[in-house]
C-alpha positions in Angstrom: -15.0 54.7 46.0 -11.2 54.4 47.4 -10.8 50.9 45.5 -12.1 52.9 42.3 -9.8 55.6 42.7 -7.0 53.2 43.4 -7.8 51.6 40.2 -7.6 54.8 38.2 -4.6 55.9 39.8 -3.0 52.6 38.9 -4.3 52.9 35.4 -2.7 56.3 35.1 0.8 55.1 36.5 0.6 52.1 33.7 -0.2 54.6 31.1 2.7 56.9 31.8 4.8 53.9 32.0 3.7 53.0 28.7 4.4 56.3 27.4 7.9 56.0 28.9 8.3 52.4 27.1 7.0 53.5 24.1 9.6 56.4 23.6 12.1 53.5 24.6 11.1 51.7 21.6 13.3 53.7 19.7 15.7 51.0 20.8 13.7 48.7 18.5 16.6 49.7 16.4 17.9 46.5 18.1 15.2 44.6 16.0 16.4 46.6 12.7 20.2 45.6 13.5 18.6 42.0 14.0 17.3 42.2 10.8 20.4 43.5 9.1 22.4 40.8 10.8 19.9 38.2 9.5 20.5 39.7 6.0 24.3 39.5 6.6 24.0 36.0 7.7 21.9 35.2 4.5 24.7 36.8 2.3 27.3 34.5 4.4 25.3 31.6 3.8 25.4 32.2 0.0 28.8 32.6 0.1 29.4 29.6 1.9 27.1 27.9 -0.2 29.1 29.1 -3.1 32.1 27.8 -1.6 30.6 24.5 -0.9 29.1 24.3 -4.6 32.5 25.2 -6.5 34.3 22.4 -4.2 32.0 19.9 -5.3 31.9 20.6 -8.7 35.8 20.6 -8.5 35.9 17.3 -6.8 33.2 15.9 -9.0 35.4 16.9 -11.8 38.5 15.2 -10.5 36.5 12.1 -9.6 35.1 11.9 -13.2 38.7 12.3 -14.7 39.9 9.3 -12.5 36.9 7.6 -13.7 37.8 8.3 -17.5 41.5 7.0 -16.8 40.8 3.9 -14.3 37.5 3.1 -15.6 36.7 2.4 -11.8 32.9 2.2 -11.1 33.4 3.7 -7.7 35.1 6.9 -9.0 31.9 7.5 -11.2 29.7 6.9 -8.0 31.6 9.4 -5.8 31.1 11.9 -9.0 27.3 11.0 -8.8 27.2 11.9 -5.0 29.3 15.3 -5.2 27.4 16.6 -8.3 24.2 16.2 -6.3 25.4 19.5 -4.5 25.3 21.6 -7.4 21.9 20.2 -8.5 20.5 20.4 -5.0 21.0 24.2 -5.0 20.0 24.3 -8.8 16.6 22.8 -7.4 16.5 25.2 -4.7 17.2 28.2 -7.3 14.2 27.1 -9.6 11.5 26.6 -6.8 12.4 30.1 -5.5 11.9 31.7 -8.6 8.4 30.6 -8.8 5.6 33.0 -7.6 4.6 30.6 -4.7 7.8 28.4 -4.0 7.3 25.3 -1.6 9.4 25.6 1.5 9.9 22.0 1.9 11.5 21.8 -1.7 13.5 24.6 -1.1 14.7 23.3 2.3 15.4 19.7 0.4 17.3 21.5 -2.1 19.7 23.7 0.3 20.3 20.7 2.5 21.4 18.5 -0.8 23.6 21.4 -1.2 25.3 20.9 2.0 24.1 24.1 3.6 23.0 24.2 7.1 19.3 23.9 7.7 19.6 27.1 10.0 20.4 29.2 7.0 17.6 28.1 5.1 14.9 30.9 6.1 17.1 33.6 6.2 18.4 32.9 2.5 15.0 32.3 1.2 14.0 35.7 2.5 16.9 37.6 1.2 16.4 35.8 -2.2 12.6 36.6 -2.3 13.0 40.3 -1.6 15.9 41.3 -3.9 16.0 38.7 -6.5 14.7 41.3 -8.9 17.0 44.1 -7.6 19.9 45.7 -9.5 22.5 43.9 -7.3 21.1 40.4 -6.6 19.7 40.0 -10.2 23.3 39.9 -11.6 23.7 37.0 -8.9 20.9 35.2 -9.8 22.0 35.4 -13.4 25.4 33.8 -12.9 24.2 31.3 -10.6 21.4 30.1 -13.4 24.3 30.0 -16.1 26.3 28.2 -13.6 23.4 25.6 -13.3 23.1 25.4 -17.1 26.7 24.4 -17.4 26.5 21.7 -14.3 23.5 20.3 -16.6 25.7 20.3 -19.4 28.7 18.7 -17.6 26.4 16.1 -16.2 25.1 15.2 -19.7 28.5 14.4 -21.1 29.5 12.4 -17.7 26.6 10.5 -18.5 27.6 9.8 -22.0 31.2 9.1 -21.0 30.0 6.5 -18.3 27.7 5.0 -21.1 30.7 4.7 -23.5 32.9 3.2 -20.7 30.0 0.9 -19.4 29.3 -0.5 -22.9 32.7 -2.2 -22.9 33.8 -0.5 -26.3 36.1 2.1 -24.2 37.5 3.5 -27.4 40.2 6.2 -26.6 39.5 8.6 -29.2 35.8 8.9 -27.7 36.9 9.1 -24.1 39.5 11.9 -25.0 36.7 13.8 -26.8 34.6 13.6 -23.8 37.5 14.7 -21.6 37.9 17.7 -23.8 34.2 18.8 -23.5 34.5 18.4 -19.8 37.6 20.4 -19.7 35.9 23.0 -21.6 32.9 23.1 -19.4 34.8 23.1 -16.3 36.7 26.3 -17.6 33.3 28.1 -18.1 32.1 27.0 -14.7 35.4 28.4 -12.9 34.5 31.6 -14.7 30.9 31.9 -13.6 31.9 31.1 -10.2 34.5 34.0 -10.2 31.6 36.5 -11.9 29.2 35.0 -9.1 31.4 35.9 -6.3 31.9 39.2 -7.0 28.6 39.9 -7.9 27.7 38.4 -4.5 30.0 41.1 -2.9 28.5 43.8 -4.7 25.2 42.8 -3.6 26.3 42.5 0.1 27.6 45.9 0.1 24.4 47.3 -1.6 22.2 45.5 1.2 24.5 47.0 3.9 23.8 50.5 2.5 20.2 49.9 2.0 19.8 48.5 5.4 21.8 51.5 7.5 19.7 54.2 5.5 16.5 51.9 6.4 17.3 52.4 10.0 17.8 56.0 9.6 14.2 56.6 8.4 12.6 54.2 10.7 14.4 55.8 13.7 13.3 59.0 12.6 9.6 57.6 12.1 9.7 56.4 15.6 10.6 59.6 17.2 7.9 61.4 15.2 5.0 59.0 15.8 5.9 57.9 19.4 4.6 61.3 21.5 1.3 61.3 19.4 0.7 57.7 19.6 1.7 57.5 23.3 -1.2 60.1 24.3 -4.0 58.1 22.4 -3.0 54.9 24.5 -4.9 56.2 27.5 -8.1 56.2 25.5 -7.4 52.9 24.1 -6.5 51.5 27.3 -10.2 52.7 28.5 -11.7 51.3 25.7 -9.8 47.9 26.2 -11.1 47.6 29.8 -14.6 47.9 28.7 -13.7 45.3 25.7 -12.3 43.0 28.5 -15.3 43.3 30.4 -17.5 42.3 27.4 -15.2 39.7 26.4 -15.2 38.2 30.2 -19.1 37.9 29.7 -18.8 36.0 26.5 -16.4 33.6 28.0 -18.7 33.1 30.9 -21.3 32.0 28.5 -19.2 29.8 26.4 -18.2 28.1 29.7 -21.4 27.7 30.7 -23.0 26.1 27.2 -20.2 24.5 25.9 -21.1 20.8 25.1 -17.6 20.0 26.1 -16.7 20.0 30.1 -14.1 22.5 30.8 -12.2 21.9 34.2 -10.0 23.3 36.3 -7.6 21.1 38.7 -5.5 22.6 41.7 -2.1 21.5 42.4 -3.1 18.9 44.8 -5.5 17.4 42.4 -8.7 18.8 43.4 -11.1 20.2 41.0 -11.7 24.0 41.3 -14.2 24.4 38.8 -16.3 22.6 36.3 -18.6 23.5 33.5 -22.2 23.1 33.6 -22.0 20.3 30.9 -20.0 18.0 33.6 -23.6 16.9 34.4 -24.5 16.1 30.7 -21.5 14.1 30.5 -21.6 12.1 33.8 -24.8 12.7 35.7 -23.4 14.7 38.6 -23.7 18.4 39.3 -20.4 20.2 39.2 -20.8 21.5 42.8 -20.9 17.6 43.8 -17.3 17.4 42.7 -15.9 20.6 43.6 -12.8 20.5 46.1 -12.8 16.4 45.4 -9.7 14.7 43.8 -9.7 13.9 40.2 -8.4 10.5 40.5 -11.6 9.2 42.1 -13.5 9.5 38.9 -10.9 7.9 36.7 -11.3 4.2 35.9 -8.6 2.6 37.8 -6.5 0.8 35.0 -6.3 4.3 33.5 -5.3 6.3 36.8 -1.4 5.8 36.2 -1.9 7.5 32.8 -4.0 10.2 34.3 -1.5 11.0 37.0 1.5 11.0 34.6 -0.1 13.3 32.2 -1.1 15.5 35.0 2.4 15.7 36.5 3.7 16.7 33.2 1.4 19.2 32.8 2.2 20.8 36.0 5.7 20.7 35.0 4.9 22.7 31.8 6.0 19.9 29.5 3.9 19.4 26.4 0.8 17.1 27.0 -1.1 16.1 23.6 -4.5 14.9 23.8 -5.0 11.7 25.7 -7.9 9.2 26.2 -9.2 8.1 29.7 -12.5 6.1 30.8 -14.7 8.5 33.1 -17.2 7.1 35.4 -20.9 8.0 35.2 -23.2 8.6 38.1 -25.5 5.7 36.5 -22.5 3.6 36.7 -19.9 2.3 34.4 -17.6 4.5 32.2 -17.4 6.4 29.2 -14.4 7.0 26.7 -13.2 10.6 26.9 -10.7 12.3 25.0 -8.7 15.1 27.4 -6.4 17.9 27.1 -4.7 19.8 29.9 -2.4 22.8 30.2 -0.7 24.6 33.2 -2.1 27.9 34.2 -1.3 30.4 37.4 -4.7 31.6 38.5 -4.1 34.2 41.2 -0.6 33.1 41.2 -1.2 29.6 42.0 -0.3 26.8 40.0 -3.1 24.8 38.4 -4.2 23.0 35.4 -7.3 23.7 33.1 -8.6 21.4 30.3 -11.1 20.2 28.2 -12.8 16.9 28.3 -14.8 15.7 25.4 -17.3 12.5 25.2 -15.6 9.9 22.5 -17.9 7.1 23.2 -19.6 7.2 19.6 -16.2 7.7 17.9 -14.7 4.6 19.8 -17.4 2.5 18.6 -16.8 3.9 14.8 -13.0 3.3 15.2 -13.8 -0.3 16.5 -16.0 -1.0 13.8 -13.3 0.4 11.3 -10.7 -1.8 12.8 -12.7 -4.9 12.7 -13.4 -4.2 9.1 -9.9 -3.5 8.3 -8.9 -6.9 9.8 -11.5 -8.9 8.0 -10.5 -7.1 4.6 -6.6 -7.9 5.8 -7.5 -11.5 5.8 -9.5 -11.7 2.8 -6.5 -10.1 0.9 -4.0 -12.3 2.7 -6.3 -15.4 1.6 -6.6 -14.1 -1.9 -2.9 -13.7 -2.1 -2.3 -17.2 -1.1 -4.7 -18.6 -3.8 -3.1 -16.3 -6.5 0.5 -17.8 -5.4 -0.9 -21.4 -5.3 -2.5 -20.7 -8.9 0.9 -19.2 -10.4 3.1 -22.2 -8.6 0.3 -24.4 -10.3 0.6 -22.9 -13.6 4.4 -22.8 -13.6 4.3 -26.5 -12.5 2.0 -27.4 -15.7 4.4 -25.4 -17.9 7.0 -27.5 -16.9 5.5 -30.7 -17.3 4.2 -29.3 -20.9 7.9 -29.0 -21.7 8.3 -32.2 -20.1 5.8 -33.8 -22.2 7.3 -32.5 -25.4 10.6 -33.8 -24.8 10.0 -37.0 -22.9 9.0 -39.3 -26.0 12.3 -38.7 -27.9 14.6 -38.5 -24.8 13.2 -41.9 -23.4 13.7 -43.5 -27.1 17.3 -41.9 -27.2 18.1 -43.1 -23.7 16.6 -46.6 -23.8 18.2 -47.8 -26.8 22.1 -47.0 -25.6 21.0 -48.5 -21.8 19.9 -51.8 -23.5 22.8 -52.0 -25.3 24.9 -51.3 -22.2 23.0 -53.7 -20.3 23.2 -56.6 -22.8 26.9 -55.5 -22.7 27.3 -56.0 -19.1 25.3 -59.5 -19.2 27.9 -60.6 -22.0 30.9 -59.6 -19.7 29.6 -61.1 -16.4 28.9 -64.6 -18.6 32.4 -64.5 -20.5 34.3 -63.4 -17.2 32.4 -65.8 -14.8 36.0 -66.4 -13.4 37.2 -62.7 -13.4 38.8 -61.3 -10.1 36.3 -59.8 -7.4 37.1 -56.3 -8.3 35.8 -57.1 -11.9 32.8 -58.5 -10.8 32.0 -55.9 -8.2 32.5 -53.3 -11.1 30.4 -54.8 -13.3 27.8 -55.2 -10.7 27.9 -51.3 -10.0 27.6 -50.6 -13.7 24.5 -52.9 -13.9 22.7 -51.1 -10.9 23.5 -47.8 -12.2 21.9 -48.9 -15.7 19.1 -50.3 -13.9 18.7 -46.9 -11.9 18.9 -44.8 -15.2 16.1 -47.0 -16.8 13.9 -46.4 -13.7 14.5 -42.5 -14.2 13.6 -42.8 -17.7 10.4 -44.9 -16.7 9.8 -42.4 -14.3 9.9 -39.3 -16.7 7.7 -41.2 -19.2 5.2 -42.1 -16.7 5.0 -39.0 -15.1 3.9 -36.9 -18.2 2.1 -39.5 -20.2 0.4 -42.4 -17.8 -0.6 -45.4 -19.7 -4.2 -46.9 -19.4 -4.3 -49.4 -16.8 -4.6 -53.1 -17.7 -6.5 -54.2 -14.8 -6.7 -57.8 -13.6 -6.8 -60.1 -10.3 -4.1 -59.9 -8.2 -3.2 -60.8 -4.6 -1.6 -58.1 -2.4 0.9 -60.7 -0.8 2.3 -61.6 -4.3 2.6 -57.9 -5.3 4.7 -57.2 -2.3 6.5 -60.4 -2.4 7.6 -59.9 -6.2 8.6 -56.0 -5.3 10.8 -56.8 -2.5 12.6 -59.7 -4.5 13.4 -57.0 -6.8 14.8 -54.4 -4.4 17.8 -54.8 -1.9 17.1 -54.3 1.5 19.7 -53.4 3.7 20.8 -55.8 6.6 20.0 -53.1 9.0 16.3 -52.8 7.8 14.1 -55.5 9.4 10.8 -55.7 7.2 7.6 -56.7 9.1 4.6 -57.9 7.2 1.1 -57.8 8.1 -1.1 -59.3 5.3 -4.4 -60.8 6.4 -4.8 -64.3 4.9 -8.8 -63.4 4.2 -7.7 -60.2 2.2 -9.6 -60.2 -1.2 -7.6 -59.6 -4.5 -7.0 -56.4 -5.7 -8.7 -55.5 -9.2 -5.7 -53.6 -10.7 -2.7 -53.5 -13.2 0.0 -55.5 -11.5 2.8 -53.9 -13.4 1.6 -50.5 -12.6 1.1 -51.2 -8.8 4.4 -52.9 -8.6 5.9 -49.6 -9.9 4.1 -47.9 -7.0 5.0 -50.3 -4.3 8.8 -50.4 -5.6 8.9 -46.6 -5.5 7.3 -46.0 -2.1 9.2 -49.1 -0.5 12.5 -47.5 -2.3 11.9 -44.2 -0.7 11.2 -46.0 2.7 14.5 -47.6 2.7 16.4 -44.4 1.4 14.7 -42.5 4.6 16.5 -45.2 7.0 20.2 -44.6 6.3 21.1 -45.9 9.5 18.9 -48.9 9.6 15.3 -49.0 11.1 12.2 -51.0 10.5 10.0 -51.2 7.4 6.4 -52.0 8.2 4.3 -53.3 5.1 0.5 -54.0 5.9 -2.9 -54.3 4.2 -6.6 -54.1 5.4 -9.7 -54.4 3.7 -12.6 -51.8 4.0 -15.6 -53.8 3.0 -18.1 -51.1 2.9 -16.1 -49.0 0.6 -15.1 -52.1 -1.6 -11.2 -51.3 -1.3 -8.3 -52.5 0.3 -5.4 -50.1 2.3 -2.0 -50.9 1.4 0.4 -49.2 4.2 4.3 -48.6 3.7 5.6 -47.5 6.9 9.3 -46.7 7.8 11.1 -45.5 11.1 13.0 -43.0 9.1 14.0 -39.3 9.0 10.3 -38.2 8.7 9.4 -35.1 6.7 8.3 -31.3 7.9 4.9 -29.9 7.1 6.5 -27.8 4.5 7.8 -30.6 2.5 4.6 -32.5 2.8 2.7 -29.6 1.3 4.8 -30.1 -1.8 5.5 -33.8 -1.7 3.3 -34.8 -5.0 4.3 -31.5 -7.0 6.1 -32.6 -10.1 10.2 -31.9 -10.2 10.0 -31.3 -6.3 12.6 -33.5 -4.5 14.5 -33.6 -1.3 17.1 -36.2 -2.7 20.8 -35.2 -3.9 20.1 -37.6 -7.0 16.6 -37.4 -7.4 14.4 -35.5 -10.2 11.4 -35.3 -8.2 8.8 -37.7 -10.4 8.7 -40.6 -8.2 5.8 -39.7 -6.1 4.1 -38.1 -9.2 4.5 -41.4 -10.8 2.8 -43.2 -7.7 0.1 -40.7 -7.6 -0.6 -40.8 -11.3 -0.7 -45.0 -11.6 -3.1 -45.3 -8.3 -5.5 -42.7 -9.9 -5.2 -44.5 -13.0 -6.0 -47.7 -11.0 -9.2 -45.9 -9.5 -7.5 -45.7 -6.5 -6.0 -42.8 -4.0 -2.9 -42.3 -2.0 -2.1 -40.7 1.4 0.9 -39.8 3.4 1.4 -38.7 7.0 4.7 -38.1 8.4 6.3 -36.3 11.7 9.9 -35.2 11.2 12.4 -37.6 13.1 9.8 -40.3 13.5 9.1 -41.7 10.0 6.5 -41.5 7.3 3.4 -43.6 6.6 2.1 -43.7 2.9 -1.4 -45.5 2.3 -2.2 -46.6 -1.2 -6.2 -47.5 -1.5 -7.3 -49.5 -4.4 -10.6 -51.2 -5.6 -10.8 -55.0 -4.3 -12.4 -57.6 -6.4 -14.8 -58.4 -3.9 -16.4 -54.8 -4.7 -17.4 -56.2 -8.3 -18.7 -59.5 -6.9 -15.5 -61.4 -8.6 -15.0 -63.4 -5.5 -17.5 -65.0 -3.0 
């Protein structure tokens, strides 16, 4: 009984205190003052915005006039940046006049107009509340007219920019545009003055309205304060009854909710656990009350758990996080937890919710796996499309080459033949010429031969002639090819041709061209000298002979190897990218194949495989 009397006495004292505080609510006028200040702050924002609007418009006009005179594109870019200020305010005004304006759009417009973001909400509230009022409607009207003039100015500016950028730059047209811009600028200035005047009138009206509203609300507080205060006693009693029922409902939720609700003390031990803890972990709640929570967390997740716990106790934000929690039956399950600080009985603690998300994690892992597979397929398909595109481009290039190769080859070979005959004649008649003359004639002859090879490669690349196969020895082909090439003294040649090697069944002229191209490339790959290895070997089961050309030169990277046989691809300063294309075409025309292996810095190995005469039973 004494405890109940004390409780009632405490309640009465609280009621008297509430009555006294309610009378003090008259000081809620401070709140009204705050509203008044908020309104005045909004008007100040509009005034400041009008200043920024006018300043940007004038500076934009100034930049545009400079651009009309100097034709400097930087001046026009400056104009475009400055004109964004009134355009941003226009964007905000149009959105505010809608029935349901988007605050994100109005914020973007205000910020684009160089207004401070903190002034946005107050300015929006003032506009939405009083835009149709007698005072503010004139402000909006002048604002709208100004925006329309800015749009007109911007159209003329774009026309001026188009005139200058076109290169015509007619003085009469530019003067006409400047005259129109000057007229618009004068009208804009007039609207700015009228806007400022209307805004000042609106400010005075809002101030008078706020003062009168303050008087009315103060009177209302005084009138209602006493009557409402006496009713609080009854409401408090009803509230106590409601709180009792609410406590019962919360207890029911605590006991039957699927997720586990936990309360952890400052030292990290469990104070209480909801009954659902048993369903999640297999332990009864009483088995863990008083025990530290660190013992139920996976060791790898423990640092994260302690970090979040300390942040929660410190009052810092703690978003939902994931941990692995132990089960009584063994193993761990994935759990999503949340935690916030509380002060039950004046002592700091942390309360949170734990949810089993094992199934969700399995679904997420499956989705992740499917996404990775899809990404891999997309990348593979993209590579295929890029390769197809590159192949199509190469075919188009070859088609063009095919159209011009015949006529170009004919037109070039005739003068090259004449030049070659002329050099031969000069070498004959000038047999006793000085060394310099003979050297220049030799250079001319070599360059003519090089040009003839390029023409031949071009023709062979786009239209390979049918092979005229006959029996020919590999050693003979190599000897003839080396005889036609100039091997530098710094390059040593090693031949490895078995005596019992069967002859080839191939077109000797075409295969000589193949070997000449490969050996020539090998020599060019060894500018500082090296070793050229030429070999051959029979593959009797396959009925073929493999001819190898190996150099100890610069070698090639994998990227170069991937494009080696593509038409028009070359790494040479004077190459046209058709030599190896000719090699491949001629070898295939003779029923063979060509392979290449190379390591950057260590040299390259080309292997040409051709059918042998033994495969056709032509030799014993």
